[in-house]
Structures are given as structure tokens and as C-alpha cells.
Backbone as CSV, one residue per row, in Angstrom:
resi,resn,N_x,N_y,N_z,CA_x,CA_y,CA_z,C_x,C_y,C_z
1,MET,0.824,-1.199,0.002,0.002,0.001,-0.001,0.868,1.270,0.006
2,LEU,1.901,1.288,0.856,2.783,2.458,0.900,3.535,2.622,-0.422
3,ASP,3.888,1.492,-1.049,4.581,1.584,-2.348,3.671,2.250,-3.384
4,LYS,2.404,1.895,-3.385,1.452,2.471,-4.338,1.265,3.958,-4.065
5,LEU,1.118,4.340,-2.804,0.959,5.751,-2.445,2.217,6.555,-2.784
6,THR,3.376,5.953,-2.569,4.640,6.623,-2.929,4.697,6.850,-4.427
7,CYS,4.298,5.847,-5.179,4.288,5.959,-6.643,3.337,7.071,-7.092
8,ILE,2.163,7.133,-6.484,1.194,8.177,-6.822,1.768,9.551,-6.502
9,SER,2.406,9.669,-5.335,2.918,10.990,-4.911,4.044,11.495,-5.799
10,ARG,4.662,10.611,-6.532,5.775,10.993,-7.421,5.355,11.037,-8.882
11,SER,4.070,10.875,-9.140,3.610,10.761,-10.523,3.228,12.104,-11.128
12,THR,3.240,12.134,-12.426,2.747,13.293,-13.172,1.275,13.526,-12.871
13,TRP,0.521,12.437,-12.732,-0.925,12.538,-12.561,-1.290,13.219,-11.250
14,TYR,-0.487,13.012,-10.205,-0.773,13.677,-8.924,-0.725,15.195,-9.099
15,TRP,0.361,15.666,-9.719,0.527,17.112,-9.882,-0.502,17.683,-10.860
16,LEU,-0.788,16.954,-11.937,-1.829,17.405,-12.863,-3.189,17.461,-12.170
17,GLY,-3.453,16.490,-11.304,-4.699,16.473,-10.550,-4.815,17.659,-9.609
18,LEU,-3.701,18.016,-8.970,-3.692,19.167,-8.071,-3.951,20.457,-8.863
19,ILE,-3.299,20.582,-10.003,-3.497,21.753,-10.863,-4.952,21.817,-11.350
20,ALA,-5.473,20.703,-11.838,-6.842,20.677,-12.356,-7.865,20.965,-11.261
21,THR,-7.628,20.444,-10.062,-8.537,20.703,-8.946,-8.536,22.191,-8.607
22,GLY,-7.355,22.794,-8.562,-7.262,24.222,-8.274,-7.955,25.066,-9.326
23,ILE,-7.722,24.737,-10.585,-8.382,25.485,-11.662,-9.894,25.301,-11.579
24,GLY,-10.329,24.087,-11.289,-11.757,23.825,-11.132,-12.368,24.623,-9.987
25,MET,-11.649,24.704,-8.866,-12.145,25.471,-7.735,-12.259,26.957,-8.069
26,GLU,-11.245,27.481,-8.749,-11.294,28.892,-9.153,-12.443,29.116,-10.135
27,ALA,-12.655,28.187,-11.047,-13.742,28.321,-12.027,-15.103,28.296,-11.341
28,VAL,-15.274,27.423,-10.358,-16.544,27.379,-9.619,-16.771,28.695,-8.878
29,ALA,-15.730,29.208,-8.249,-15.863,30.485,-7.526,-16.278,31.605,-8.476
30,LEU,-15.644,31.646,-9.636,-15.984,32.705,-10.601,-17.369,32.497,-11.191
31,TYR,-17.787,31.246,-11.373,-19.147,30.964,-11.846,-20.170,31.477,-10.827
32,TYR,-19.937,31.178,-9.553,-20.862,31.665,-8.526,-20.864,33.188,-8.486
33,GLN,-19.707,33.815,-8.700,-19.619,35.266,-8.661,-20.323,35.913,-9.842
34,TYR,-20.014,35.460,-11.044,-20.492,36.165,-12.239,-21.790,35.612,-12.820
35,ALA,-22.048,34.334,-12.668,-23.278,33.779,-13.225,-24.418,33.741,-12.205
36,LEU,-24.082,33.503,-10.944,-25.117,33.365,-9.926,-25.201,34.565,-8.970
37,ASP,-24.339,35.546,-9.165,-24.340,36.774,-8.360,-24.115,36.551,-6.865
38,TYR,-23.242,35.633,-6.499,-22.778,35.475,-5.124,-21.385,36.107,-5.062
39,TYR,-21.332,37.288,-4.473,-20.090,38.056,-4.522,-19.141,37.662,-3.396
40,PRO,-17.824,37.738,-3.646,-16.848,37.269,-2.659,-16.581,38.287,-1.554
41,CYS,-16.343,37.758,-0.354,-15.905,38.571,0.769,-14.373,38.472,0.851
42,VAL,-13.792,39.158,1.791,-12.340,39.159,1.914,-11.810,37.758,2.240
43,LEU,-12.538,36.990,3.053,-12.095,35.624,3.350,-12.144,34.743,2.103
44,CYS,-13.157,34.952,1.286,-13.251,34.213,0.009,-12.064,34.544,-0.889
45,ILE,-11.667,35.808,-0.895,-10.512,36.214,-1.706,-9.246,35.561,-1.179
46,HIS,-9.106,35.494,0.142,-7.925,34.817,0.715,-7.914,33.337,0.325
47,VAL,-9.080,32.712,0.323,-9.165,31.317,-0.118,-8.729,31.211,-1.578
48,ARG,-9.185,32.114,-2.418,-8.791,32.094,-3.834,-7.274,32.228,-3.984
49,ILE,-6.673,33.034,-3.144,-5.213,33.201,-3.215,-4.508,31.903,-2.824
50,TRP,-4.995,31.224,-1.787,-4.390,29.936,-1.418,-4.589,28.888,-2.524
51,VAL,-5.733,28.930,-3.179,-5.971,27.991,-4.289,-5.039,28.320,-5.452
52,LEU,-4.839,29.593,-5.726,-3.871,29.984,-6.752,-2.475,29.480,-6.377
53,ALA,-2.125,29.583,-5.106,-0.825,29.061,-4.651,-0.731,27.560,-4.926
54,LEU,-1.813,26.822,-4.686,-1.812,25.381,-4.970,-1.585,25.098,-6.452
55,ILE,-2.187,25.893,-7.315,-1.998,25.719,-8.748,-0.527,25.941,-9.114
56,LEU,0.045,27.010,-8.593,1.452,27.320,-8.887,2.397,26.265,-8.300
57,ILE,2.091,25.780,-7.108,2.903,24.717,-6.506,2.753,23.438,-7.329
58,GLY,1.551,23.178,-7.834,1.338,22.022,-8.692,2.188,22.092,-9.947
59,LEU,2.299,23.280,-10.521,3.171,23.461,-11.694,4.634,23.211,-11.327
60,LEU,5.051,23.751,-10.177,6.424,23.511,-9.710,6.662,22.017,-9.491
61,GLY,5.712,21.363,-8.836,5.840,19.926,-8.588,5.895,19.113,-9.869
62,LEU,5.101,19.504,-10.837,5.096,18.818,-12.126,6.452,18.931,-12.810
63,ILE,7.022,20.120,-12.776,8.313,20.368,-13.431,9.452,19.681,-12.689
64,THR,9.379,19.624,-11.365,10.507,19.138,-10.561,10.310,17.744,-9.981
65,ARG,9.294,17.019,-10.429,8.943,15.747,-9.797,10.055,14.706,-9.824
66,LYS,10.982,14.809,-10.750,12.058,13.811,-10.849,13.333,14.250,-10.113
67,GLN,13.323,15.450,-9.554,14.463,15.958,-8.798,14.123,15.835,-7.318
68,GLN,14.803,14.941,-6.638,14.404,14.547,-5.288,14.266,15.732,-4.319
69,GLY,15.249,16.592,-4.258,15.193,17.706,-3.318,14.073,18.680,-3.630
70,LEU,13.930,19.035,-4.880,12.870,19.972,-5.276,11.488,19.333,-5.161
71,SER,11.427,18.041,-5.376,10.150,17.342,-5.208,9.713,17.380,-3.738
72,LYS,10.656,17.167,-2.837,10.334,17.271,-1.410,9.849,18.687,-1.076
73,LEU,10.511,19.679,-1.635,10.108,21.057,-1.415,8.694,21.306,-1.933
74,SER,8.376,20.787,-3.100,7.034,20.943,-3.671,5.980,20.325,-2.756
75,HIS,6.281,19.154,-2.228,5.331,18.502,-1.311,5.201,19.288,-0.006
76,LEU,6.308,19.812,0.481,6.254,20.624,1.697,5.449,21.903,1.464
77,LEU,5.645,22.538,0.318,4.873,23.735,-0.021,3.385,23.414,-0.163
78,THR,3.077,22.252,-0.711,1.677,21.834,-0.817,1.063,21.699,0.568
79,LEU,1.806,21.112,1.489,1.328,20.980,2.864,1.108,22.367,3.478
80,GLY,2.064,23.268,3.282,1.913,24.624,3.817,0.709,25.350,3.246
81,ALA,0.511,25.241,1.944,-0.648,25.869,1.313,-1.947,25.227,1.802
82,GLY,-1.906,23.922,2.020,-3.087,23.239,2.558,-3.436,23.723,3.948
83,ILE,-2.425,23.953,4.777,-2.664,24.476,6.123,-3.219,25.904,6.048
84,GLY,-2.641,26.727,5.167,-3.172,28.076,4.990,-4.605,28.068,4.503
85,LEU,-4.909,27.201,3.557,-6.272,27.064,3.043,-7.214,26.574,4.141
86,ALA,-6.759,25.643,4.947,-7.594,25.123,6.037,-7.907,26.226,7.053
87,GLU,-6.922,27.052,7.366,-7.138,28.136,8.329,-8.170,29.129,7.799
88,ARG,-8.033,29.552,6.547,-8.990,30.502,5.962,-10.370,29.856,5.801
89,SER,-10.405,28.571,5.473,-11.678,27.862,5.327,-12.383,27.747,6.683
90,TRP,-11.615,27.449,7.726,-12.206,27.372,9.065,-12.736,28.736,9.468
91,GLN,-11.966,29.780,9.222,-12.401,31.137,9.556,-13.710,31.470,8.835
92,THR,-13.798,31.111,7.568,-15.014,31.364,6.777,-16.192,30.589,7.347
93,LEU,-15.978,29.330,7.674,-17.033,28.498,8.250,-17.458,29.013,9.627
94,ALA,-16.486,29.424,10.428,-16.794,29.913,11.775,-17.605,31.207,11.734
95,VAL,-17.292,32.082,10.794,-18.080,33.312,10.635,-19.490,32.960,10.160
96,GLU,-19.561,32.051,9.192,-20.867,31.649,8.648,-21.765,31.053,9.727
97,ARG,-21.195,30.225,10.566,-21.965,29.545,11.612,-22.183,30.400,12.860
98,GLY,-21.482,31.529,12.954,-21.607,32.371,14.138,-20.774,31.900,15.311
99,TRP,-19.802,31.029,15.052,-18.925,30.537,16.124,-17.977,31.633,16.595
100,ILE,-17.653,32.529,15.671,-16.827,33.689,16.014,-17.474,34.915,15.394
101,ILE,-17.225,36.031,16.023,-17.679,37.298,15.477,-16.446,37.980,14.919
102,ASP,-16.450,38.215,13.634,-15.295,38.791,12.979,-15.771,39.948,12.119
103,GLU,-15.116,41.079,12.294,-15.416,42.193,11.422,-14.622,42.024,10.155
104,CYS,-15.325,41.850,9.107,-14.724,41.585,7.815,-14.820,42.846,6.982
105,SER,-13.691,43.471,6.733,-13.716,44.738,5.974,-13.729,44.441,4.479
106,MET,-13.861,45.494,3.730,-13.823,45.377,2.282,-12.400,45.513,1.755
107,ASP,-11.444,45.672,2.654,-10.038,45.780,2.286,-9.430,44.380,2.298
108,SER,-8.756,44.014,1.225,-8.193,42.664,1.121,-7.041,42.440,2.099
109,GLY,-6.431,43.511,2.560,-5.317,43.362,3.486,-4.018,42.964,2.820
110,LEU,-3.975,43.011,1.500,-2.770,42.616,0.774,-1.795,43.786,0.703
111,PRO,-0.501,43.511,0.838,0.489,44.588,0.740,0.621,45.087,-0.703
112,ASP,1.188,46.285,-0.845,1.334,46.884,-2.183,2.146,46.018,-3.136
113,TRP,3.117,45.281,-2.610,3.968,44.464,-3.476,3.265,43.178,-3.930
114,PHE,2.097,42.897,-3.359,1.324,41.697,-3.717,-0.155,42.064,-3.874
115,ALA,-0.417,43.126,-4.582,-1.765,43.699,-4.687,-2.597,43.001,-5.768
116,LEU,-2.872,41.737,-5.564,-3.678,40.988,-6.532,-5.051,41.635,-6.722
117,ASP,-5.594,42.228,-5.659,-6.898,42.875,-5.767,-6.853,44.097,-6.674
118,LYS,-5.707,44.693,-6.831,-5.547,45.846,-7.729,-5.159,45.383,-9.141
119,TRP,-4.330,44.367,-9.215,-3.854,43.862,-10.508,-4.936,43.069,-11.250
120,PHE,-5.684,42.260,-10.513,-6.724,41.404,-11.102,-8.029,41.569,-10.304
121,PRO,-8.627,42.745,-10.342,-9.816,42.989,-9.506,-11.006,42.087,-9.837
122,SER,-11.115,41.639,-11.070,-12.259,40.790,-11.420,-12.201,39.422,-10.744
123,VAL,-11.035,39.060,-10.234,-10.886,37.769,-9.561,-10.621,37.935,-8.065
124,PHE,-9.851,38.946,-7.675,-9.351,39.028,-6.302,-9.831,40.250,-5.516
125,GLN,-10.861,40.920,-5.962,-11.365,42.063,-5.212,-12.602,41.663,-4.404
126,PRO,-12.595,41.909,-3.079,-13.800,41.601,-2.294,-14.932,42.539,-2.665
127,TRP,-16.144,41.979,-2.744,-17.302,42.755,-3.162,-18.346,42.920,-2.064
128,GLU,-18.250,42.110,-0.996,-19.238,42.234,0.071,-18.652,41.766,1.397
129,PRO,-19.294,42.102,2.509,-18.788,41.669,3.814,-19.013,40.174,4.033
130,CYS,-18.267,39.638,4.968,-18.358,38.200,5.275,-19.660,37.902,6.020
131,GLY,-20.036,36.652,6.009,-21.226,36.266,6.761,-21.856,34.963,6.318
132,TYR,-21.821,34.693,5.041,-22.426,33.439,4.562,-21.734,33.030,3.267
133,THR,-21.903,31.771,2.918,-21.444,31.293,1.618,-22.604,30.548,0.969
134,PRO,-22.623,30.498,-0.342,-23.741,29.845,-1.025,-23.705,28.327,-0.866
135,GLU,-24.856,27.738,-1.089,-24.970,26.270,-1.073,-24.406,25.716,-2.380
136,LEU,-23.630,24.655,-2.260,-23.088,23.987,-3.446,-24.067,22.905,-3.913
137,LEU,-24.073,21.783,-3.222,-24.966,20.664,-3.523,-25.425,20.006,-2.234
138,PHE,-26.619,19.469,-2.234,-27.130,18.654,-1.135,-27.059,19.366,0.218
139,GLY,-27.250,20.672,0.227,-27.252,21.424,1.469,-25.874,21.758,2.027
140,VAL,-24.816,21.402,1.308,-23.454,21.691,1.742,-23.086,23.090,1.253
141,THR,-22.682,23.946,2.192,-22.289,25.297,1.799,-20.851,25.300,1.276
142,MET,-20.497,26.366,0.617,-19.144,26.497,0.080,-18.117,26.439,1.217
143,ALA,-18.405,27.067,2.348,-17.481,27.036,3.485,-17.296,25.606,3.998
144,GLU,-18.370,24.846,4.073,-18.273,23.448,4.527,-17.469,22.616,3.534
145,GLY,-17.721,22.814,2.239,-16.973,22.084,1.224,-15.499,22.428,1.245
146,LEU,-15.184,23.716,1.423,-13.781,24.130,1.513,-13.096,23.532,2.725
147,MET,-13.804,23.469,3.847,-13.227,22.904,5.059,-12.935,21.414,4.858
148,ALA,-13.859,20.692,4.261,-13.641,19.266,4.006,-12.488,19.057,3.030
149,PHE,-12.471,19.833,1.949,-11.393,19.708,0.971,-10.038,20.023,1.602
150,SER,-9.968,21.097,2.360,-8.673,21.480,2.927,-8.195,20.470,3.966
151,ALA,-9.109,19.878,4.722,-8.719,18.836,5.683,-8.136,17.631,4.945
152,LEU,-8.788,17.203,3.876,-8.251,16.099,3.072,-6.912,16.454,2.439
153,LEU,-6.775,17.697,1.992,-5.528,18.142,1.386,-4.391,18.116,2.400
154,VAL,-4.638,18.590,3.613,-3.596,18.592,4.640,-3.174,17.154,4.975
155,ILE,-4.141,16.277,5.148,-3.819,14.880,5.484,-3.044,14.212,4.358
156,SER,-3.542,14.352,3.114,-2.869,13.686,1.997,-1.512,14.305,1.704
157,SER,-1.388,15.619,1.789,-0.095,16.234,1.495,0.923,15.946,2.587
158,ALA,0.484,15.820,3.845,1.407,15.433,4.925,1.906,14.004,4.680
159,LEU,1.002,13.119,4.298,1.392,11.742,3.997,2.328,11.693,2.799
160,PHE,1.987,12.404,1.737,2.827,12.394,0.532,4.180,13.033,0.779
161,PHE,4.241,14.054,1.630,5.534,14.639,1.984,6.379,13.614,2.733
162,ALA,5.778,12.935,3.685,6.514,11.907,4.456,7.000,10.786,3.548
163,LEU,6.192,10.433,2.559,6.573,9.346,1.644,7.764,9.722,0.757
164,GLN,8.068,11.000,0.637,9.207,11.419,-0.201,10.535,10.979,0.408
165,PHE,10.524,10.586,1.668,11.753,10.156,2.327,11.958,8.657,2.240
166,ARG,11.045,7.964,1.575,11.216,6.513,1.318,12.144,6.324,0.132
167,ARG,12.844,5.259,0.164,13.716,4.912,-0.973,12.874,4.604,-2.200
168,HIS,13.420,4.909,-3.355,12.741,4.557,-4.608,12.637,3.046,-4.697
169,GLN,11.438,2.568,-5.010,11.231,1.107,-5.114,11.353,0.656,-6.533
């Protein structure tokens, strides 16, 4: 079983799957924004940024998958991005459920040197305050789906990072 998981973690398909999942998530977010008129809050924008990071890390992993040191770095970065995504997803879910009271401003909080909200406002500019996320399917909200996805991502990327220290079989 570990041999199979190690093989998957070092495969082209793993990195392509990560890239495709990230692109799919961004596409769904933009569909909800532009086709269904569910506008993003600042937490949603932060989630989009973490998903963009996953796409870029997936590209790095795809390019460097045969270089042992860089492959380990790609897996470690995936774990870090997964943790960041999980934190923002939990924050979004907690605000939605009323577990925490958070004042969510219309300011993205991004520094001038990383002003994605200014460079790409159609994707990264918050349009409304935090408070709720739309339903995806079967009564599952976007915040709940993001939390489940990010939890699975953290678990799988931690496992895949650990597997990078196994000898090639």
C-alpha cells in the first residue's frame, strides 16, 4: 500500500490532478460570482489566493517531480498551502456559523507588493462583507466544502511529503 501511495505521490498525474482541482475550484468560484451573483468577501478572496498558490505549486511539482530535493520542497509547499487554506476555510465556516464574530472589511489586506486585488480585480477584489457562503450541492455550503477539501488536502499532502523520504522502489 505504501509503495502504491509513494508511486502516486511521485507521478505526473498527482501534480496534474492538483493543478486541475485548483483550476476547477477557481472556475466554480468565478461561476458563482459572475453567473449566480454570489459576490466574494475578503475571506473568500484569501481562499482564492491559497488555491492559486496550490496551482502554482502544482506546476512547480510537475516540473521538478524527478528531482528529489525539489520534489520534497514541492510537497512541503503543498502541505503549507493546505494548512493556509484550512485556516482561511475554518475562519469562513466559523463566521458563517456564528462561532466567532469577525469584522470583515472590504479591504483585502494585501500589501502593495502583492496587490492581486488591484492587478486582477475581477478575480481578487472583495465585493461584500463576510457572513455566509452559497450552497453547493445537497445542502453543503461552500465554506463546509472548503473545510472538508482542505482537511483532506492537509492529510494527503502530509502523507505524501513523508513518503518522499522513502527509498525509490
